[in-house]
Structures are given as structure tokens and as C-alpha cells.
N, CA and C atoms of all chains as a GROMACS GRO file, in nm:
protein
  570
    1MET      N    1 -22.361  14.343  -9.340
    1MET     CA    2 -22.343  14.198  -9.344
    1MET      C    3 -22.243  14.162  -9.454
    2SER      N    4 -22.153  14.071  -9.423
    2SER     CA    5 -22.050  14.036  -9.520
    2SER      C    6 -22.109  13.958  -9.638
    3GLU      N    7 -22.037  13.965  -9.749
    3GLU     CA    8 -22.081  13.894  -9.870
    3GLU      C    9 -22.087  13.743  -9.844
    4GLN      N   10 -21.989  13.694  -9.767
    4GLN     CA   11 -21.984  13.549  -9.736
    4GLN      C   12 -22.109  13.506  -9.659
    5LEU      N   13 -22.149  13.592  -9.566
    5LEU     CA   14 -22.266  13.558  -9.484
    5LEU      C   15 -22.391  13.554  -9.571
    6ILE      N   16 -22.403  13.651  -9.661
    6ILE     CA   17 -22.518  13.654  -9.751
    6ILE      C   18 -22.522  13.526  -9.834
    7ILE      N   19 -22.405  13.487  -9.885
    7ILE     CA   20 -22.398  13.365  -9.968
    7ILE      C   21 -22.439  13.243  -9.885
    8ALA      N   22 -22.391  13.237  -9.760
    8ALA     CA   23 -22.425  13.123  -9.674
    8ALA      C   24 -22.575  13.118  -9.648
    9LEU      N   25 -22.635  13.234  -9.624
    9LEU     CA   26 -22.779  13.239  -9.598
    9LEU      C   27 -22.859  13.199  -9.722
   10LEU      N   28 -22.813  13.246  -9.837
   10LEU     CA   29 -22.883  13.212  -9.961
   10LEU      C   30 -22.873  13.062  -9.990
   11THR      N   31 -22.756  13.005  -9.959
   11THR     CA   32 -22.737  12.862  -9.979
   11THR      C   33 -22.835  12.782  -9.894
   12LEU      N   34 -22.850  12.825  -9.769
   12LEU     CA   35 -22.942  12.756  -9.679
   12LEU      C   36 -23.086  12.771  -9.728
   13ALA      N   37 -23.121  12.892  -9.770
   13ALA     CA   38 -23.258  12.916  -9.819
   13ALA      C   39 -23.288  12.827  -9.939
   14THR      N   40 -23.191  12.816 -10.028
   14THR     CA   41 -23.208  12.732 -10.148
   14THR      C   42 -23.225  12.587 -10.109
   15SER      N   43 -23.144  12.544 -10.012
   15SER     CA   44 -23.149  12.404  -9.970
   15SER      C   45 -23.284  12.370  -9.907
   16LEU      N   46 -23.338  12.462  -9.828
   16LEU     CA   47 -23.468  12.437  -9.765
   16LEU      C   48 -23.579  12.435  -9.870
   17ALA      N   49 -23.569  12.522  -9.968
   17ALA     CA   50 -23.670  12.524 -10.074
   17ALA      C   51 -23.665  12.393 -10.152
   18LYS      N   52 -23.542  12.341 -10.170
   18LYS     CA   53 -23.525  12.214 -10.241
   18LYS      C   54 -23.590  12.100 -10.163
   19ASN      N   55 -23.579  12.106 -10.030
   19ASN     CA   56 -23.643  12.003  -9.947
   19ASN      C   57 -23.793  12.002  -9.968
   20ALA      N   58 -23.851  12.121  -9.974
   20ALA     CA   59 -23.996  12.131  -9.993
   20ALA      C   60 -24.034  12.070 -10.128
   21GLU      N   61 -23.953  12.100 -10.229
   21GLU     CA   62 -23.979  12.043 -10.362
   21GLU      C   63 -23.968  11.892 -10.361
   22GLN      N   64 -23.869  11.843 -10.286
   22GLN     CA   65 -23.850  11.697 -10.275
   22GLN      C   66 -23.973  11.631 -10.215
   23LEU      N   67 -24.026  11.695 -10.110
   23LEU     CA   68 -24.144  11.637 -10.043
   23LEU      C   69 -24.260  11.628 -10.141
   24ILE      N   70 -24.282  11.735 -10.215
   24ILE     CA   71 -24.392  11.735 -10.311
   24ILE      C   72 -24.372  11.624 -10.414
   25GLY      N   73 -24.247  11.613 -10.462
   25GLY     CA   74 -24.216  11.510 -10.561
   25GLY      C   75 -24.242  11.370 -10.508
   26LEU      N   76 -24.198  11.346 -10.385
   26LEU     CA   77 -24.217  11.214 -10.324
   26LEU      C   78 -24.365  11.187 -10.296
   27ALA      N   79 -24.434  11.290 -10.251
   27ALA     CA   80 -24.575  11.273 -10.216
   27ALA      C   81 -24.658  11.232 -10.336
   28LYS      N   82 -24.613  11.275 -10.454
   28LYS     CA   83 -24.686  11.240 -10.576
   28LYS      C   84 -24.658  11.096 -10.617
   29GLN      N   85 -24.556  11.037 -10.557
   29GLN     CA   86 -24.521  10.899 -10.592
   29GLN      C   87 -24.554  10.805 -10.475
   30HIS      N   88 -24.453  10.767 -10.397
   30HIS     CA   89 -24.474  10.675 -10.285
   30HIS      C   90 -24.407  10.731 -10.161
   31GLY      N   91 -24.432  10.668 -10.048
   31GLY     CA   92 -24.363  10.709  -9.927
   31GLY      C   93 -24.216  10.674  -9.936
   32ALA      N   94 -24.138  10.731  -9.843
   32ALA     CA   95 -23.994  10.703  -9.842
   32ALA      C   96 -23.968  10.554  -9.817
   33THR      N   97 -23.866  10.502  -9.880
   33THR     CA   98 -23.831  10.360  -9.862
   33THR      C   99 -23.744  10.341  -9.738
   34ASP      N  100 -23.732  10.216  -9.693
   34ASP     CA  101 -23.644  10.184  -9.580
   34ASP      C  102 -23.501  10.228  -9.608
   35GLU      N  103 -23.458  10.206  -9.733
   35GLU     CA  104 -23.321  10.241  -9.770
   35GLU      C  105 -23.297  10.392  -9.762
   36GLN      N  106 -23.395  10.470  -9.808
   36GLN     CA  107 -23.381  10.616  -9.802
   36GLN      C  108 -23.374  10.663  -9.657
   37LEU      N  109 -23.460  10.605  -9.573
   37LEU     CA  110 -23.462  10.644  -9.432
   37LEU      C  111 -23.332  10.603  -9.362
   38GLN      N  112 -23.281  10.485  -9.398
   38GLN     CA  113 -23.155  10.441  -9.338
   38GLN      C  114 -23.041  10.533  -9.379
   39ALA      N  115 -23.042  10.573  -9.506
   39ALA     CA  116 -22.935  10.661  -9.556
   39ALA      C  117 -22.935  10.795  -9.482
   40VAL      N  118 -23.053  10.851  -9.461
   40VAL     CA  119 -23.058  10.981  -9.392
   40VAL      C  120 -23.021  10.963  -9.244
   41ARG      N  121 -23.058  10.848  -9.186
   41ARG     CA  122 -23.018  10.822  -9.046
   41ARG      C  123 -22.866  10.812  -9.034
   42ASP      N  124 -22.804  10.746  -9.130
   42ASP     CA  125 -22.658  10.731  -9.127
   42ASP      C  126 -22.589  10.867  -9.132
   43VAL      N  127 -22.642  10.954  -9.217
   43VAL     CA  128 -22.586  11.089  -9.230
   43VAL      C  129 -22.605  11.166  -9.098
   44LEU      N  130 -22.725  11.156  -9.042
   44LEU     CA  131 -22.754  11.227  -8.916
   44LEU      C  132 -22.664  11.176  -8.802
   45LYS      N  133 -22.639  11.045  -8.799
   45LYS     CA  134 -22.554  10.988  -8.694
   45LYS      C  135 -22.412  11.046  -8.703
   46GLN      N  136 -22.365  11.063  -8.826
   46GLN     CA  137 -22.231  11.122  -8.843
   46GLN      C  138 -22.231  11.267  -8.796
   47ASP      N  139 -22.339  11.340  -8.830
   47ASP     CA  140 -22.350  11.479  -8.784
   47ASP      C  141 -22.351  11.486  -8.632
   48ILE      N  142 -22.423  11.392  -8.570
   48ILE     CA  143 -22.434  11.388  -8.423
   48ILE      C  144 -22.298  11.363  -8.360
   49ILE      N  145 -22.224  11.268  -8.416
   49ILE     CA  146 -22.091  11.236  -8.361
   49ILE      C  147 -22.000  11.358  -8.367
   50ARG      N  148 -22.003  11.428  -8.481
   50ARG     CA  149 -21.916  11.547  -8.496
   50ARG      C  150 -21.954  11.655  -8.394
   51ARG      N  151 -22.085  11.677  -8.379
   51ARG     CA  152 -22.130  11.780  -8.283
   51ARG      C  153 -22.098  11.740  -8.140
   52GLU      N  154 -22.117  11.612  -8.109
   52GLU     CA  155 -22.088  11.566  -7.972
   52GLU      C  156 -21.939  11.582  -7.940
   53THR      N  157 -21.856  11.555  -8.038
   53THR     CA  158 -21.711  11.571  -8.019
   53THR      C  159 -21.679  11.717  -7.989
   54GLU      N  160 -21.743  11.807  -8.061
   54GLU     CA  161 -21.720  11.950  -8.039
   54GLU      C  162 -21.767  11.996  -7.901
   55GLN      N  163 -21.879  11.939  -7.859
   55GLN     CA  164 -21.936  11.981  -7.731
   55GLN      C  165 -21.851  11.929  -7.614
   56GLY      N  166 -21.775  11.822  -7.639
   56GLY     CA  167 -21.682  11.770  -7.539
   56GLY      C  168 -21.747  11.689  -7.429
   57MET      N  169 -25.007  12.099  -7.941
   57MET     CA  170 -24.978  12.072  -8.081
   57MET      C  171 -24.980  11.922  -8.111
   58LYS      N  172 -24.938  11.840  -8.013
   58LYS     CA  173 -24.931  11.695  -8.035
   58LYS      C  174 -25.066  11.639  -8.077
   59ARG      N  175 -25.174  11.688  -8.012
   59ARG     CA  176 -25.306  11.634  -8.042
   59ARG      C  177 -25.352  11.672  -8.181
   60ALA      N  178 -25.306  11.786  -8.228
   60ALA     CA  179 -25.350  11.835  -8.359
   60ALA      C  180 -25.274  11.767  -8.473
   61LEU      N  181 -25.157  11.714  -8.442
   61LEU     CA  182 -25.072  11.660  -8.549
   61LEU      C  183 -25.138  11.551  -8.632
   62PRO      N  184 -25.198  11.449  -8.569
   62PRO     CA  185 -25.260  11.345  -8.652
   62PRO      C  186 -25.362  11.402  -8.748
   63PHE      N  187 -25.440  11.502  -8.702
   63PHE     CA  188 -25.541  11.563  -8.788
   63PHE      C  189 -25.474  11.633  -8.906
   64VAL      N  190 -25.371  11.710  -8.876
   64VAL     CA  191 -25.298  11.783  -8.981
   64VAL      C  192 -25.244  11.684  -9.084
   65LEU      N  193 -25.189  11.574  -9.034
   65LEU     CA  194 -25.128  11.476  -9.124
   65LEU      C  195 -25.232  11.402  -9.206
   66ILE      N  196 -25.349  11.378  -9.147
   66ILE     CA  197 -25.454  11.311  -9.223
   66ILE      C  198 -25.502  11.401  -9.336
   67VAL      N  199 -25.510  11.531  -9.309
   67VAL     CA  200 -25.549  11.626  -9.413
   67VAL      C  201 -25.447  11.621  -9.526
   68LEU      N  202 -25.319  11.615  -9.486
   68LEU     CA  203 -25.211  11.605  -9.584
   68LEU      C  204 -25.228  11.478  -9.667
   69LEU      N  205 -25.260  11.371  -9.598
   69LEU     CA  206 -25.279  11.241  -9.662
   69LEU      C  207 -25.389  11.247  -9.768
   70VAL      N  208 -25.504  11.305  -9.731
   70VAL     CA  209 -25.616  11.314  -9.825
   70VAL      C  210 -25.573  11.394  -9.948
   71GLY      N  211 -25.498  11.501  -9.922
   71GLY     CA  212 -25.453  11.586 -10.032
   71GLY      C  213 -25.362  11.515 -10.129
   72CYS      N  214 -25.282  11.424 -10.079
   72CYS     CA  215 -25.181  11.358 -10.163
   72CYS      C  216 -25.222  11.218 -10.209
   73GLY      N  217 -25.325  11.161 -10.149
   73GLY     CA  218 -25.368  11.028 -10.187
   73GLY      C  219 -25.274  10.919 -10.139
   74MET      N  220 -25.201  10.944 -10.032
   74MET     CA  221 -25.109  10.845  -9.976
   74MET      C  222 -25.167  10.787  -9.848
   75THR      N  223 -25.107  10.677  -9.801
   75THR     CA  224 -25.145  10.626  -9.669
   75THR      C  225 -25.080  10.715  -9.563
   76VAL      N  226 -25.131  10.707  -9.440
   76VAL     CA  227 -25.072  10.785  -9.331
   76VAL      C  228 -24.926  10.744  -9.313
   77ARG      N  229 -24.900  10.614  -9.321
   77ARG     CA  230 -24.763  10.564  -9.304
   77ARG      C  231 -24.670  10.621  -9.410
   78ASP      N  232 -24.715  10.619  -9.536
   78ASP     CA  233 -24.632  10.676  -9.644
   78ASP      C  234 -24.602  10.823  -9.617
   79THR      N  235 -24.706  10.895  -9.576
   79THR     CA  236 -24.691  11.039  -9.552
   79THR      C  237 -24.591  11.066  -9.441
   80ILE      N  238 -24.604  10.992  -9.331
   80ILE     CA  239 -24.514  11.013  -9.217
   80ILE      C  240 -24.371  10.976  -9.253
   81ARG      N  241 -24.356  10.868  -9.326
   81ARG     CA  242 -24.220  10.825  -9.363
   81ARG      C  243 -24.156  10.925  -9.459
   82THR      N  244 -24.235  10.982  -9.548
   82THR     CA  245 -24.183  11.086  -9.637
   82THR      C  246 -24.146  11.210  -9.557
   83THR      N  247 -24.233  11.243  -9.460
   83THR     CA  248 -24.205  11.357  -9.372
   83THR      C  249 -24.074  11.335  -9.297
   84ALA      N  250 -24.051  11.213  -9.251
   84ALA     CA  251 -23.929  11.180  -9.178
   84ALA      C  252 -23.806  11.200  -9.266
   85LEU      N  253 -23.819  11.159  -9.391
   85LEU     CA  254 -23.706  11.174  -9.484
   85LEU      C  255 -23.672  11.322  -9.505
   86VAL      N  256 -23.775  11.402  -9.523
   86VAL     CA  257 -23.752  11.545  -9.546
   86VAL      C  258 -23.701  11.612  -9.418
   87ALA      N  259 -23.755  11.573  -9.304
   87ALA     CA  260 -23.708  11.630  -9.177
   87ALA      C  261 -23.560  11.599  -9.157
   88GLY      N  262 -23.522  11.476  -9.189
   88GLY     CA  263 -23.382  11.437  -9.174
   88GLY      C  264 -23.291  11.516  -9.266
   89THR      N  265 -23.333  11.532  -9.390
   89THR     CA  266 -23.254  11.608  -9.486
   89THR      C  267 -23.243  11.754  -9.444
   90THR      N  268 -23.354  11.808  -9.395
   90THR     CA  269 -23.355  11.948  -9.351
   90THR      C  270 -23.261  11.968  -9.232
   91ALA      N  271 -23.266  11.876  -9.135
   91ALA     CA  272 -23.179  11.889  -9.018
   91ALA      C  273 -23.032  11.882  -9.058
   92HIS      N  274 -23.001  11.792  -9.151
   92HIS     CA  275 -22.863  11.780  -9.199
   92HIS      C  276 -22.819  11.910  -9.270
   93ASP      N  277 -22.908  11.964  -9.353
   93ASP     CA  278 -22.875  12.088  -9.425
   93ASP      C  279 -22.856  12.206  -9.329
   94LEU      N  280 -22.941  12.212  -9.227
   94LEU     CA  281 -22.928  12.320  -9.127
   94LEU      C  282 -22.795  12.306  -9.053
   95ASN      N  283 -22.759  12.181  -9.022
   95ASN     CA  284 -22.632  12.154  -8.954
   95ASN      C  285 -22.515  12.205  -9.039
   96ASN      N  286 -22.517  12.171  -9.167
   96ASN     CA  287 -22.409  12.216  -9.256
   96ASN      C  288 -22.407  12.367  -9.271
   97ALA      N  289 -22.526  12.425  -9.278
   97ALA     CA  290 -22.535  12.571  -9.296
   97ALA      C  291 -22.476  12.645  -9.178
   98GLU      N  292 -22.492  12.587  -9.058
   98GLU     CA  293 -22.435  12.653  -8.940
   98GLU      C  294 -22.283  12.651  -8.946
   99TYR      N  295 -22.225  12.543  -8.993
   99TYR     CA  296 -22.079  12.539  -9.010
   99TYR      C  297 -22.035  12.645  -9.111
  100ASP      N  298 -22.113  12.660  -9.218
  100ASP     CA  299 -22.081  12.761  -9.319
  100ASP      C  300 -22.086  12.901  -9.258
  101LEU      N  301 -22.189  12.925  -9.178
  101LEU     CA  302 -22.203  13.057  -9.114
  101LEU      C  303 -22.084  13.084  -9.021
  102TYR      N  304 -22.049  12.982  -8.942
  102TYR     CA  305 -21.938  12.996  -8.847
  102TYR      C  306 -21.808  13.025  -8.923
  103ALA      N  307 -21.792  12.961  -9.038
  103ALA     CA  308 -21.670  12.980  -9.117
  103ALA      C  309 -21.656  13.123  -9.168
  104THR      N  310 -21.768  13.195  -9.180
  104THR     CA  311 -21.761  13.334  -9.227
  104THR      C  312 -21.708  13.426  -9.118
  105GLY      N  313 -21.702  13.376  -8.993
  105GLY     CA  314 -21.652  13.458  -8.883
  105GLY      C  315 -21.758  13.550  -8.825
  106VAL      N  316 -21.885  13.520  -8.854
  106VAL     CA  317 -21.994  13.605  -8.805
  106VAL      C  318 -22.008  13.595  -8.654
  107TYR      N  319 -21.965  13.484  -8.594
  107TYR     CA  320 -21.960  13.473  -8.449
  107TYR      C  321 -21.841  13.388  -8.406
  108ASP      N  322 -21.809  13.395  -8.273
  108ASP     CA  323 -21.689  13.328  -8.223
  108ASP      C  324 -21.715  13.181  -8.185
  109ALA      N  325 -21.609  13.115  -8.138
  109ALA     CA  326 -21.616  12.972  -8.106
  109ALA      C  327 -21.716  12.943  -7.993
  110ALA      N  328 -21.724  13.036  -7.896
  110ALA     CA  329 -21.816  13.017  -7.783
  110ALA      C  330 -21.960  13.015  -7.833
  111LYS      N  331 -21.991  13.108  -7.923
  111LYS     CA  332 -22.127  13.115  -7.978
  111LYS      C  333 -22.154  12.992  -8.065
  112HIS      N  334 -22.053  12.950  -8.140
  112HIS     CA  335 -22.066  12.832  -8.225
  112HIS      C  336 -22.100  12.709  -8.140
  113LYS      N  337 -22.036  12.699  -8.024
  113LYS     CA  338 -22.062  12.585  -7.935
  113LYS      C  339 -22.204  12.593  -7.879
  114GLN      N  340 -22.245  12.714  -7.848
  114GLN     CA  341 -22.381  12.734  -7.794
  114GLN      C  342 -22.486  12.698  -7.899
  115VAL      N  343 -22.467  12.749  -8.021
  115VAL     CA  344 -22.560  12.717  -8.131
  115VAL      C  345 -22.553  12.567  -8.160
  116GLY      N  346 -22.431  12.513  -8.153
  116GLY     CA  347 -22.410  12.371  -8.183
  116GLY      C  348 -22.488  12.280  -8.088
  117ALA      N  349 -22.503  12.323  -7.962
  117ALA     CA  350 -22.576  12.242  -7.865
  117ALA      C  351 -22.724  12.231  -7.906
  118THR      N  352 -22.779  12.341  -7.955
  118THR     CA  353 -22.919  12.340  -8.001
  118THR      C  354 -22.934  12.252  -8.124
  119ILE      N  355 -22.838  12.263  -8.214
  119ILE     CA  356 -22.843  12.182  -8.336
  119ILE      C  357 -22.825  12.034  -8.303
  120LEU      N  358 -22.739  12.004  -8.206
  120LEU     CA  359 -22.718  11.865  -8.165
  120LEU      C  360 -22.848  11.803  -8.113
  121THR      N  361 -22.920  11.880  -8.033
  121THR     CA  362 -23.050  11.831  -7.982
  121THR      C  363 -23.145  11.803  -8.098
  122ALA      N  364 -23.148  11.895  -8.194
  122ALA     CA  365 -23.237  11.878  -8.310
  122ALA      C  366 -23.198  11.754  -8.390
  123LEU      N  367 -23.068  11.736  -8.412
  123LEU     CA  368 -23.022  11.619  -8.488
  123LEU      C  369 -23.064  11.490  -8.420
  124LYS      N  370 -23.053  11.486  -8.288
  124LYS     CA  371 -23.091  11.365  -8.213
  124LYS      C  372 -23.241  11.342  -8.220
  125ASP      N  373 -23.318  11.449  -8.202
  125ASP     CA  374 -23.464  11.436  -8.205
  125ASP      C  375 -23.513  11.392  -8.344
  126VAL      N  376 -23.455  11.450  -8.446
  126VAL     CA  377 -23.497  11.416  -8.582
  126VAL      C  378 -23.454  11.272  -8.616
  127GLU      N  379 -23.334  11.233  -8.573
  127GLU     CA  380 -23.288  11.096  -8.601
  127GLU      C  381 -23.379  10.995  -8.532
  128ALA      N  382 -23.421  11.028  -8.410
  128ALA     CA  383 -23.511  10.938  -8.336
  128ALA      C  384 -23.645  10.926  -8.410
  129PHE      N  385 -23.693  11.038  -8.462
  129PHE     CA  386 -23.819  11.036  -8.538
  129PHE      C  387 -23.805  10.951  -8.664
  130VAL      N  388 -23.694  10.969  -8.736
  130VAL     CA  389 -23.672  10.892  -8.858
  130VAL      C  390 -23.663  10.742  -8.825
  131ALA      N  391 -23.596  10.709  -8.715
  131ALA     CA  392 -23.582  10.568  -8.675
  131ALA      C  393 -23.719  10.505  -8.647
  132LEU      N  394 -23.804  10.579  -8.577
  132LEU     CA  395 -23.938  10.526  -8.546
  132LEU      C  396 -24.022  10.513  -8.672
  133ALA      N  397 -24.011  10.611  -8.761
  133ALA     CA  398 -24.087  10.606  -8.886
  133ALA      C  399 -24.041  10.487  -8.970
  134GLN      N  400 -23.911  10.463  -8.969
  134GLN     CA  401 -23.855  10.350  -9.044
  134GLN      C  402 -23.902  10.217  -8.987
  135ALA      N  403 -23.915  10.211  -8.855
  135ALA     CA  404 -23.952  10.085  -8.788
  135ALA      C  405 -24.104  10.059  -8.790
  136TRP      N  406 -24.182  10.156  -8.836
  136TRP     CA  407 -24.328  10.142  -8.838
  136TRP      C  408 -24.367  10.033  -8.939
  137PRO      N  409 -24.422   9.920  -8.890
  137PRO     CA  410 -24.459   9.812  -8.983
  137PRO      C  411 -24.579   9.850  -9.070
  138GLU      N  412 -24.586   9.789  -9.185
  138GLU     CA  413 -24.700   9.813  -9.274
  138GLU      C  414 -24.828   9.760  -9.210
  139HIS      N  415 -24.940   9.820  -9.245
  139HIS     CA  416 -25.073   9.777  -9.198
  139HIS      C  417 -25.089   9.788  -9.047
  140VAL      N  418 -25.012   9.875  -8.985
  140VAL     CA  419 -25.026   9.902  -8.842
  140VAL      C  420 -25.069  10.048  -8.826
  141ALA      N  421 -25.165  10.073  -8.736
  141ALA     CA  422 -25.217  10.208  -8.715
  141ALA      C  423 -25.106  10.304  -8.669
  142PHE      N  424 -25.132  10.433  -8.689
  142PHE     CA  425 -25.036  10.539  -8.655
  142PHE      C  426 -24.994  10.526  -8.508
  143PRO      N  427 -24.868  10.484  -8.482
  143PRO     CA  428 -24.825  10.468  -8.342
  143PRO      C  429 -24.811  10.604  -8.272
  144ALA      N  430 -24.853  10.610  -8.146
  144ALA     CA  431 -24.842  10.735  -8.068
  144ALA      C  432 -24.696  10.777  -8.053
  145THR      N  433 -24.607  10.680  -8.048
  145THR     CA  434 -24.464  10.713  -8.031
  145THR      C  435 -24.412  10.792  -8.152
  146VAL      N  436 -24.464  10.758  -8.269
  146VAL     CA  437 -24.420  10.829  -8.390
  146VAL      C  438 -24.473  10.972  -8.389
  147ALA      N  439 -24.599  10.988  -8.347
  147ALA     CA  440 -24.658  11.122  -8.339
  147ALA      C  441 -24.581  11.209  -8.239
  148ASP      N  442 -24.546  11.150  -8.126
  148ASP     CA  443 -24.470  11.224  -8.024
  148ASP      C  444 -24.332  11.264  -8.076
  149ALA      N  445 -24.268  11.170  -8.146
  149ALA     CA  446 -24.133  11.197  -8.200
  149ALA      C  447 -24.138  11.306  -8.306
  150LEU      N  448 -24.244  11.306  -8.386
  150LEU     CA  449 -24.260  11.410  -8.489
  150LEU      C  450 -24.275  11.546  -8.422
  151ALA      N  451 -24.358  11.553  -8.318
  151ALA     CA  452 -24.379  11.680  -8.247
  151ALA      C  453 -24.248  11.731  -8.187
  152LYS      N  454 -24.170  11.639  -8.133
  152LYS     CA  455 -24.043  11.677  -8.071
  152LYS      C  456 -23.945  11.729  -8.177
  153ALA      N  457 -23.943  11.662  -8.292
  153ALA     CA  458 -23.853  11.704  -8.401
  153ALA      C  459 -23.890  11.844  -8.450
  154LEU      N  460 -24.020  11.871  -8.462
  154LEU     CA  461 -24.064  12.003  -8.508
  154LEU      C  462 -24.026  12.111  -8.407
  155THR      N  463 -24.037  12.079  -8.278
  155THR     CA  464 -24.000  12.174  -8.173
  155THR      C  465 -23.852  12.208  -8.182
  156SER      N  466 -23.772  12.105  -8.210
  156SER     CA  467 -23.627  12.126  -8.221
  156SER      C  468 -23.592  12.212  -8.342
  157LEU      N  469 -23.663  12.189  -8.453
  157LEU     CA  470 -23.637  12.271  -8.572
  157LEU      C  471 -23.677  12.417  -8.543
  158ASP      N  472 -23.781  12.434  -8.462
  158ASP     CA  473 -23.824  12.567  -8.419
  158ASP      C  474 -23.712  12.638  -8.343
  159ALA      N  475 -23.644  12.562  -8.258
  159ALA     CA  476 -23.536  12.619  -8.177
  159ALA      C  477 -23.424  12.672  -8.266
  160ILE      N  478 -23.394  12.598  -8.373
  160ILE     CA  479 -23.290  12.645  -8.467
  160ILE      C  480 -23.339  12.771  -8.537
  161ALA      N  481 -23.465  12.771  -8.577
  161ALA     CA  482 -23.520  12.888  -8.645
  161ALA      C  483 -23.510  13.011  -8.556
  162ASN      N  484 -23.530  12.993  -8.426
  162ASN     CA  485 -23.521  13.106  -8.334
  162ASN      C  486 -23.380  13.164  -8.327
  163ILE      N  487 -23.281  13.078  -8.345
  163ILE     CA  488 -23.142  13.126  -8.345
  163ILE      C  489 -23.115  13.204  -8.473
  164VAL      N  490 -23.157  13.145  -8.585
  164VAL     CA  491 -23.132  13.208  -8.715
  164VAL      C  492 -23.203  13.344  -8.723
  165LYS      N  493 -23.317  13.354  -8.653
  165LYS     CA  494 -23.396  13.477  -8.655
  165LYS      C  495 -23.312  13.597  -8.612
  166GLY      N  496 -23.212  13.574  -8.528
  166GLY     CA  497 -23.131  13.684  -8.478
  166GLY      C  498 -23.025  13.733  -8.575
  167VAL      N  499 -23.008  13.662  -8.686
  167VAL     CA  500 -22.904  13.701  -8.783
  167VAL      C  501 -22.960  13.810  -8.875
  168PRO      N  502 -22.889  13.924  -8.885
  168PRO     CA  503 -22.939  14.033  -8.969
  168PRO      C  504 -22.962  13.989  -9.113
  169GLY      N  505 -23.071  14.034  -9.172
  169GLY     CA  506 -23.099  14.006  -9.313
  169GLY      C  507 -23.147  13.865  -9.338
  170SER      N  508 -23.197  13.797  -9.236
  170SER     CA  509 -23.235  13.657  -9.252
  170SER      C  510 -23.384  13.637  -9.282
  171GLU      N  511 -23.453  13.745  -9.323
  171GLU     CA  512 -23.598  13.736  -9.344
  171GLU      C  513 -23.635  13.629  -9.447
  172LYS      N  514 -23.561  13.628  -9.558
  172LYS     CA  515 -23.592  13.532  -9.663
  172LYS      C  516 -23.566  13.389  -9.612
  173LEU      N  517 -23.457  13.377  -9.538
  173LEU     CA  518 -23.422  13.248  -9.479
  173LEU      C  519 -23.533  13.200  -9.385
  174MET      N  520 -23.583  13.292  -9.302
  174MET     CA  521 -23.690  13.256  -9.208
  174MET      C  522 -23.815  13.212  -9.283
  175ALA      N  523 -23.842  13.280  -9.395
  175ALA     CA  524 -23.960  13.244  -9.475
  175ALA      C  525 -23.946  13.102  -9.526
  176ASN      N  526 -23.825  13.065  -9.565
  176ASN     CA  527 -23.803  12.930  -9.617
  176ASN      C  528 -23.810  12.825  -9.506
  177ILE      N  529 -23.762  12.861  -9.388
  177ILE     CA  530 -23.772  12.768  -9.275
  177ILE      C  531 -23.920  12.747  -9.242
  178ALA      N  532 -23.995  12.856  -9.243
  178ALA     CA  533 -24.140  12.846  -9.215
  178ALA      C  534 -24.208  12.758  -9.318
  179LYS      N  535 -24.166  12.774  -9.444
  179LYS     CA  536 -24.225  12.692  -9.551
  179LYS      C  537 -24.193  12.544  -9.529
  180ALA      N  538 -24.067  12.517  -9.493
  180ALA     CA  539 -24.025  12.379  -9.469
  180ALA      C  540 -24.104  12.319  -9.353
  181LYS      N  541 -24.123  12.399  -9.245
  181LYS     CA  542 -24.197  12.351  -9.130
  181LYS      C  543 -24.343  12.323  -9.166
  182ALA      N  544 -24.399  12.411  -9.250
  182ALA     CA  545 -24.538  12.390  -9.292
  182ALA      C  546 -24.550  12.261  -9.372
  183MET      N  547 -24.450  12.236  -9.457
  183MET     CA  548 -24.452  12.112  -9.537
  183MET      C  549 -24.437  11.989  -9.447
  184LEU      N  550 -24.369  12.007  -9.334
  184LEU     CA  551 -24.348  11.895  -9.242
  184LEU      C  552 -24.468  11.874  -9.150
  185GLY      N  553 -24.568  11.960  -9.163
  185GLY     CA  554 -24.689  11.943  -9.082
  185GLY      C  555 -24.690  12.024  -8.956
  186GLY      N  556 -24.594  12.117  -8.942
  186GLY     CA  557 -24.587  12.196  -8.819
  186GLY      C  558 -24.662  12.326  -8.825
  187GLY      N  559 -24.717  12.360  -8.941
  187GLY     CA  560 -24.792  12.484  -8.954
  187GLY      C  561 -24.700  12.605  -8.951
  188GLU      N  562 -24.758  12.720  -8.966
  188GLU     CA  563 -24.682  12.843  -8.972
  188GLU      C  564 -24.741  12.943  -8.874
  189LYS      N  565 -24.655  12.998  -8.786
  189LYS     CA  566 -24.704  13.096  -8.689
  189LYS      C  567 -24.682  13.234  -8.743
  190LYS      N  568 -24.789  13.311  -8.761
  190LYS     CA  569 -24.772  13.448  -8.808
  190LYS      C  570 -24.845  13.543  -8.717
   0.00000   0.00000   0.00000
């Protein structure tokens, strides 16, 4: 396996672990706000547009 | 799995001292972030040249489905009014989002040396209320 691939996999693993930490942090405080949910929806919509364009 | 989800989430709720609505909305936020990160990670993998454009398009179709399912779940969680019981539509959307994340995990499973990555995906799914299959 190439070094680049290993780095990409490690980056993803780190990012997922960070998500788990985020959930724990949020759970100790309050639920997600409307603004946070809207922000993540906006990001997802952009991801969807890019993928749809690629799919043709 | 759909029928078990409310129970799993209520257990999560008791553990954290949050309302069901707070828990689901937090879950939606993390699911959205995870889907976005997985999307970016796939572009990174493709950039390494580990697979060709045809495979990238094939993987991309699965990721596109997941992005849509997760966005729909986040939208429903966002629209859930306060002091309203757990809507069935939200539970269904959560189940669908988890299934889509599973589909991505199945693709990643085929990449050599991805054991640690799979462990982290499983951990993320468990945190999202989807449990862990071993």
C-alpha cells in the first residue's frame, strides 16, 4: 500500500474519532442548535451537488 | 432495526441526561459531519491513484446516496418542534442514514490495511446509535 494511501486512511480514522469526541462533548452540554444543523446541511448540499455533477 | 432504534436512543438519553429531541439532533449533527468527512476522504483516496475514474464514479454513487439520506435526516431533526414526541419520520430517516453509512463502510472494508479505519467507522456508528456488528 502506498504511503499516500496510508496517510489518507489515517486522516479518515482521525476524523471519525474526532466526531465521536464531538458527540460526547455535545451530549454533556445541550442538543445541537438550529444553526449548527443548518450549517451541516449547507455543507452536505454542496457535497451532493458536486457528486451529482460527477455522476452526470 | 427500525423498531429497536427508539429503545437504543432512549438508553442513550438516560445515560446523558438529555431529552430525546436533544439526543437525536446531536446525532444528526454528528451524522452529517461524518458523512461530509467520509465524502472528503474518498476524494483523498481517489487522488492517491488507488483506483481509476470508473471505480471512483461507482463509489461516488454510494456516497451520494448516503449524503442525501443523511441530509434528509438532519433536515427532519432540525424541523422537529420542541415539546413534540419522537416523530416516526425522524426514526425512519435515522435508520436510513445508518444503512447508508454501512454501505460506505462495506466499500472501505475492501481496501487493504483498513482494519483500524473500520474500527473507527464501527465506533462512529455505535455512537450514532447503530450498534456494532461483530
